[in-house]
N, C-alpha and C positions, 0 to 999 in steps of 0.2 A: 739432638738430632738436627742435622743441617739440610736445608732444602737445596736441591740441585737446580740451578737456573741456567737456561740456555737462551741465547739471543737468536731469534728467528728473523731471517730476512723477509722483508716485505715481499709480497707476491709480485709487485710491479718492478722490483729492482732487477737490473741486468746482471747476469753472471760476469765475474771478472774475466777478462781476456787472457789468453795464454799464447805466447809465441813458442811453438814447438819446432826446434831446430833438429831435423833429421839428418845426422851426419854419418855418411858411409865411410868405410875404411879407405884411407888415402890421404894425400897431402892437401888439406883444405885450410891452410893457415890463414888465408885472407878472410874466408868466411868465419873461422873461429874468432878472429880479431874483431870482425864486425859484430858478431853476437856479443862478445865481451863489452864492446863499446855501447851497444844498445842497452845492455843490462845496466851499465853504469849510468847512462844518460837518461833512459826512460823507464827503468825498472820499477819505479814507484807506481807507474800507471797500469802495468800489466806484469804478469809472471813470465819468466823465460825458463824453458826446460830444454835439455839435449837428450836425444833419443837415438837409438839405432833405427835404420829404415824398417826393419822387420817388426820391431816392437811398435813403432808408430803406425804402421799399416794395420796391424792387429788391433791396436787401441782405437783408431779412427775409422776402421773399415773403409780405407781408401788406398788407392795405388800410391806408393811412394818410391821414388827412384832409388835403386840400389847402387848406382854409380855416381850420382850427382847430389849435392846438398839440396834438401827440400825444406822450405819454410812453410809451416802451417799455422795460421792464426785461428785459434779456437775461442768460441764464446760458449762456455759450458762444455758440452761434448759435440757441439756442432762446428764444422769447418766453415769459416766465413771468408777465408782468403788463402791462396796458395801461390808460392813462387818456387820454381825449380831451376837449379843451375847456379852459375856464378853471377849472381844478381848484384848490381851496384848498391851500395849502402843507401843512397838517396831513394832508390826504388823500394827497398825494404821499409824505409821510414814512411813512404807514401802508402804502402800496403797496410802498415800499422795504423796510420792516421785514418785511413778510410775505414778500417775495422773498428776503431774506437769511436768514430764519429757517429 
């Protein structure tokens, strides 16, 4: 008979951050490219997920634009930063750095 072992996180450890890219229907190729670049460049430091605005709003219990891309930075289930619209890549990187720091 084998014992089942689980690793428990220490109570003082911070939850891993998640960049939730809420992508509405439309042509947002620039933002799609930015998210792909962030995933390649910084993906080891945080998770990246793409979601529809309605699913993200329901999941986070927060208003999410149905017409513009929305970037939500989550730590656990808590929203720690948000950016809405056609945001330049450097500003998204600053948002991420602030959230991770």
